N, C-alpha and C positions, 0 to 999 in steps of 0.2 A: 547851152557855153558849157566847152571841159574845163575842168581845174585842177586837172591831172597834171602832178610837178615836172616842169622838162628840164631833160639832162643837158648836162653840159656840152656844148658844144653841135646844136643840130644842124645837120647836114642837108641842104636843100638837092642838090644835083652831084652830077659827077666831077661838075669842072670847079667849085669851087672846095678853098678850103676851110677846115671847122677849126673853129676858137674853141678849143678844150679848156682852161683856165686864163682869166684877164691876168694874172699874176703868176707865171713860172713857178716862183718863190713859194707859194702854197703848197706845191706838190713837194711833203718832207722826205727825209729818204724812210724807203719801204712802204711807202703810203702809194695808193691807186686811186683812179680817178676812172668812172664811165662817159663813155661818151658816145653818139649814133654818131654813121656814114654812110653815104651813098655808095655802093661799087658797082657798076655793071647795069645800073639803076635799080638796085635792091638794096632798101635801107639796112644796114647790120649793124650789130654791136659791138662795140668797141672799148678796148680800157690804155690807161695810161699809167706806167712805174716807174717812180727813180729806185736804183739801184747801183747803190758804189758810188752815186754821185752824179752817174748819167740816167737819160731819161729814153725809155723805148716806149714802142705802144703797139698792139696787136690785137686783131680783130679777137672779139670775146667769145671765141665757140673753139672747144675742148677738140682735136682730132680723132678721138675717141668714138665720141656720140653726140658730136654738135649740138654739147649743151652747152650754156655761158659756164664758164670755170667760177663762178663768185655766186654766192645767193641776192645778190643783189646790192651787197653794203661794200663794194669795191675792196672788198680783202682777199689777195689774189697770192702773196707767199705764203708758207709754210713756216710753222714754228722755228723751224733753224735758217732762216731764213739765206735758202738758198737754191728755192725754187720756186717757180709759180705752180698752183697745186687746182685740179680740177675739186673741187670739195664735193660731187658728185663722188668718184670712180677712182679719184687719188692719180690721174694721172701726173705727172711731173716734165716743167718742161723748164730748160734754163733761160734766165731772166735774160743774158744777152742774146739770145739767138732766136730762142722759139724754139728749139730741138727738145723731142721727147728727150728726158734724161731719166726715166722708168717709170711702171706699173704698162695700165692698156694701152697706151697711146706709140707704144711701139715703132719708128720707123716715121711715124706722124713728126710735123711742124706747129707751130703757130702761124700764122700770116702776119708778115711782120707790115708794120705800118711805119710812112716816114714822119717825125715831127721836126719841127722847124722854133727857134724861139724869134718871137718881131717883138720888138719895143718891149720887151718883157714877159709880152704873151707868150701862152704855149701854140702851136698851131699843129694838126693833123692834114698832111699832104695826100692823103691816098696809099694805096699799096705802095712795097716797096717796090725796086727792079724795075 
């Protein structure tokens, strides 16, 4: 029997929303939370952050080398708190759009995910667009 810790919001299929947090207020300003979703039948790492009061979510995959942005600690912002930063090679992304803001991700963009608050909980509804 596996005793591995579960990440928030395990998603079982492409047609199900993922509950990221039971209480969206627990995601404080500048904080992040990791979760997993299924897109096109493939389970993928994802994350949500609160930046300047708004919630944003992206696949946790750097456009530079397809590595996760964090070290597994849900720390996504740089020290200046003006960009999401890949901990491996320093690629920088705008928190509001996921667009590359500098570093080796030139021309790239994080894959944006739709979020929704329902009855105080934070849900991911899948890719934006």
